[in-house]
N, C-alpha and C positions, 0 to 999 in steps of 0.2 A: 193183603188189601189191594184193591184194584187201583190202577193209576188215575182213573177219572175221579175216584173218591179223594185222593190226595190233591188233585187239581182244584177241587171244590173246597176241601177242608182248610188248606193252608191260607189262601186268600181270605177266607172267612175268619180265620184265627187272627189275622193281622188287622182287620178292620172292625172286629167285634167290639161292642160297647155295653153293656147291660148285663153281663153274666156275673154270677156271684163268685164262685171259686174256680171254675174251669169251663171249658167249652166241650160239650159232648159232640164228637164228629162221627161216631159210629156206634150203633147199638142194635145188633141183629143176630139172631140165632145163637145167643149165649156169648157173643163177642162184643166187647165194649172198649172204646178208645176215647180218652179225654186229653185235651191240651190245656195248659195253664201257663201263665207268665207274669212277669213283673218288671216295671221300669222304675228305678229309683234315681232321682236327681237330687244329690245332697252335697253338702260341703261342711267340713269341720274347720272351725275358725279358731286360731290361736296365734300367739306372737312368737312362737319358737318352733324349730324343726322337730316337732314331736311325732311319734308314731301315729299314722292315720291322719295326719294334718292335711288339709286341702280338699280337693275335689274327690268325692266318693260316689260318683255316678256309676251305675251298673244296670245291666239288663239280664233277666233270666227267662229261659224258655224250657218247658218240660212237658212230658207226656206220661200218662199212665194207662195201662190196659189190662184187661182180664179176659179170660176165656173159660167157659164151662166145659170141663172135661167129662165128669160124671155128675150124678146128683150130689155127691159129697166132696168132690175135688175140683178146685178152681186154680188155673194157672194165672200168674200175674207178673207184671214187670213195670219198672219205672226208670225214666231217664230225665236228667235235668242238667242244663248247661248255663253257666254264667259268664257273661262278657263284661269286663270292667273297663269303663271308658274314662275314668278319672286319672289321677296321678299314677296310681298303680293300674296298669293296663293288662295285667296278667289275666288269662282266662282259665276256666276250671270246669271240668265235668264234676258236678256236685254229687249226683247220684247216677248209678247204672247197675241195676240188679234185677234178677228174675227169680221166681220161686213158685211154690205150690202151697195152697191153703187147703187143709183137710178138715175144715169146720171146727167142731169141738176138740179135735185132736191137735189143733194148732197149725202153724205155718212154718215153712222152711224156705230161706232164700240165700242167694250168694251173689256177691259183687261189691261195688262201692256203695257203702251205706253208713248210717250213723253208728258210732261206737255204742256199746250196750249201756254205758254209764251216762250217755247224753240224755236218756229219758229222765234221769234224776236231776242232773245239773241244769237242764232246760227249764226247770221250775222258775228260775230267776232270769232266764235269757229272754226277757219280754220287754226290755227297755225300748223307747222310741228309736234311738240311734246307736247308743253304745251298749254296754253289757256283754254277756257271753264270755266273760273272762275265764270261767271254769268250764263252760260248755264247749268252747272252741280253743283249747289250749294244749300245746304239746308237752307241758309239764306233766300231764296226767295220762294214764293208760285208758284207751277206748272211751274218751269223752268227746271226741269230735268225729267228723266224717273220715272214714278210713277205707282203704282199698282192700280187696281180697278178704272179706269177712263172710263167714257162714253163720247165719242167725236162725235160731228156733224161737218162736214166740207163741205164747198161749194167752189169749186175752180174756178167757172166762173160766180158767182153772178146769179144763176138760168138761165144760158144760155145766159145772156145779153151781157157779155163781159168777155174775158179771162184775163183782166187786174186787176180785183177785186176778192179777195177771203177773206173768213172769217171762223172762227171756234168758237164753243161753247163747253165748257167742264165742267163736274161734276165729282169730285173725291169722292168716297164713302170710307172715312177713308183711303185715300192714305198715302204714306210714305214720303211725301216731307218735313216733319219737324221732323222726328224721331231722328235726331242727336242732336237737341238742346232742352234744357229744357224750356218749355213755362210757367210753373208755378212751385212753390216750391213743390206742392203736386202731380203734374202729370208730371212725368219724362219720356218723350217719349223715350228717349234713352234706358231706362231700361225695361219699361213694354210694349214697342212696340206699345203702343196706339198712334194714330194720328187722325187728325181732318178731317171732311168733308171740301171740298173746291170747288170753282167754278171759272171759268174764261172765257175770250174771247179774240180773236185777230182779226185784220183786216190788210190786206196787199194790196198795190196798186202798180202794176207794171206800171210805168209811160210810157205808149205807147211803142215806140221802142227805147228809149233812153239808155236802160241798167240799169236804176235806179229803185229801189224798195224801197218804204217807208212802214214801218210797225209800229204797236203799239198794246198794249194789257194790260189787267188788270186781276188780280186774287186775291181772298180773301178766307180765311178759315172761319169756322163757329164759331169762338170764339166770346165771348162778353167781358168778363173781360180781356182777353188777346188776342185780335184780331191781326191777322197777315195778311198784305196785300202787294201786289207788283204791280207796273205798270212799263212798259218798252216801249221804243221807239227805233227805229233803222232805218238806211238807208244803202243801199249797191249799188255799181255800179259794174257791171260785163259785160265788153265789150272790144273788141280789145285787148285781152290778159291781160288787167288790171283789178284787183279786189280791190275795196276799201270798207271797212265796218266800221260802227260806231254804237254804241248803248249807251243809257243812261237809267238808271233805279233807282228806289227807292223802298225800302221795309220799312214798318212801323211795329214795334212791340209794342203792348200796354201791359204795366205791365209785361214786359218780363224778363226772366232769360236766358242768352245765354252763353254757355261755349266757350272758345277760346283755349283749349288745356291745357297742363300741363307743368310746369317748376319746376324741382327739387321736384316733389311730390306735388306741390301746384296747385290747379285749378286756372285758369285765367278766370274771368267772370264778367259780369255786372248783377245786380240783382234788381228785383222789380222796374223797371223804364220803361218809354217810351223811345224808341230809334229808330233811323233810320239807314238804310244802303243805302248809295248812291254810285253810281259808273258810270264810263264810260270806254269804250274800243274802241280803234282805231286800224285798221290793213290795211296794203297796201301790195299787192303782184303783181308781173308781170311775166308772162310766156314767156320764151325764147326757141324757137325751135332750137335744135341742130342737128348735123348730126346723132347722136344716142340719141334719147330720148328728154326730155324736162326739162329744169331747171326753177324752180319758186322761186326766192328770196322772202323773207318775212320780214316785220318789223312791230312791234306793240307796243302800249303803253296801259297799264292796270292800273287802280287805283280805289279802292273801299275804302270807309271810313265808320266807325261807329261813329254816332253822337248823342248826347243827350244834352238837355239844362236843364233837371230836376236834382234835388238833387238825388244822387244815391250812392250806394256802388260799388266801383270798386276795385276788388281784383287782385293784380298783384305781382308776384315774392315774395310771402310770406308776403305781407303787405296789409292792407285794408285802403283805404281812403274813406271819405264821403265828397263830394264837389259838386259844381254846374257846371255840364256840362263837356263834353269832346268831342274831335273831332280827332280821331286817325285812321290812315290807317290800313285796314285789308289786302289789297293786293296792291302792287305797284311795277311795274317792266317794263323794256323795253326788248323786245324780238327781236333778229336778227337771222334769219335762212334761210333755203332753203330746198326744196324738189326736188329731181332729179328722174324723172320718166324715167327709162330705156326703159320701154314699158308700155303697159296698165296693166300689171300684177305685175311688180316689181319696187320698189322705194327705194331710200336711203334718209334718213332725217337727218338733223343736225339743232340744235337750241341752242342759248346761251341766257340765261335769266339773265339780269343785275338786280339783286334784289336791289330795292331802299328803302327797309324797314330799319328803325332804330331799334336797339334792344329794345328800350322802346315803340315802336309802339305796339298796341294791336294785330296786325296780326303776329308779330314775334313769339308769343307763339303758335298760331295755325299752324304756319309754321314749328314748331319743333316737330318732331315725336318721337325722343328718346333723352335722356340726358345721356351722357356717359363720364366718366373720366374728363379730363380737360375742356370739353365742358358743364359741368353742370352749370346751371344758365346763359347760353349764348344762347338766342333764335336764331332761324335760320334766318340769314340775308345775307347769302353767295350767290354768283352767282352759277348758275347750267348750265352745258353743257349736252344736250340730243342728243344722236346719235342712229340710228337704221336702220334696213332693214325691208321692208314690202313686203310680197307676198300676192296677193289677186286675187280672181276670182269671 
C-alpha cells in the first residue's frame, strides 16, 4: 500500500463518525482493507478488593484485509490490539493471523486467534459488561484467544448447505493453560511453557427457525497430566429475542490448579484428578425506541470444581486431606441492559448478584487484593458495572 494512502486513511480513521462496523480505506483491483475500533469507558463498583474491581477503561484498534489471488482463492489477514487504561494497564495483541480462503473447500489460517471451542462458549458471552466465564477461561482447552493456532474452517459443508459448519484446530504450544500449574515440576505460569493441543467443533443452524446447535471437543498433548474439554450449546436469535445456553466439562488428570491467594496463602488443589463443570444461561430482548434501541439482559452462570479422589486441598492457611469435594468456582445472577443510542455509541449497565459463599473455592480466585479489614475475607460481594462505548 502506498504511503500517501496511509497518510489519508489513518487521520480519517481517527476522526470518523457514522460508520457501522468498520471503515473501508482501500478497495481496488481485488484488494480490500478495513479498519475498526472501540473505546470503552467503564467501571466495576463494589466494596471489596475483588477481581476486575474498579476502572475497566480500554481501547481497541484493528484492521482486516483480503486480496483476490484467483477466481476461487482469496488471501486474508486480521490484526487487533487492545490498550487497557484502567487499573489493569496491560496491553494485548488480541488477534494476528493470516490465511487463505478456498471458497466451498473452506479456509485455513495461522496465528493468534480464537480457540476452536470459543465458537460454542460464545453463545452466552453476550452480557453488557460481565460474562465470558467459559469463553475466556484458562480452566478449559482452546476456549479463549490462543497463540500459534492453525485452523481449518468450512462454513457451508463444502457448498452443500449453509446450515452446517465445522472447524478443526491445532495449537503449537498455545497459551491456553499458562495460568494454571499442571504438574509440580512444570509451572506454566512461571516458565511460560505450555502444551500442544487440538480440537474441533460443529454447528448446525436449524433451517430458518433461528436456532443454532453446536458442540466441540479439545485436548492437550499431556499424558500423565492430560487436560481435555468438551462443550455443547444452543442459541435462538429471532424476532428481537436472543436466548443462549451452554454446558461444558473439563477434566484435569493429576492436576495442580491455583485459585488465587488469601492473606498470603495459595489456595489450590494438588496431585489429583478433578473436573470443572458448568452451565450458563442468558436471555435478552431488543426494544426499538424513538431514539436508539434498548436490550435488557438476564443471565445465570455456575461453574463447579469437583473431585472424588483423595487429595490435598489448601485453603485459608490450612491443609486438609480428604475424599472428594464439590465447590463452586463461579456462581452469579446478572441483570443489566445495553442502550444503543445509534450504531456507534452505547451505554451499558449490569448488576452481578454474586452467589458465592466465602468458603467456596471460587471466592479465593475472585479476590484480587486483600487489604485492611478485608484480609481473609474472599470476594463474595455484588458488583455493579457501568460504562459508555464508542465503536466504528
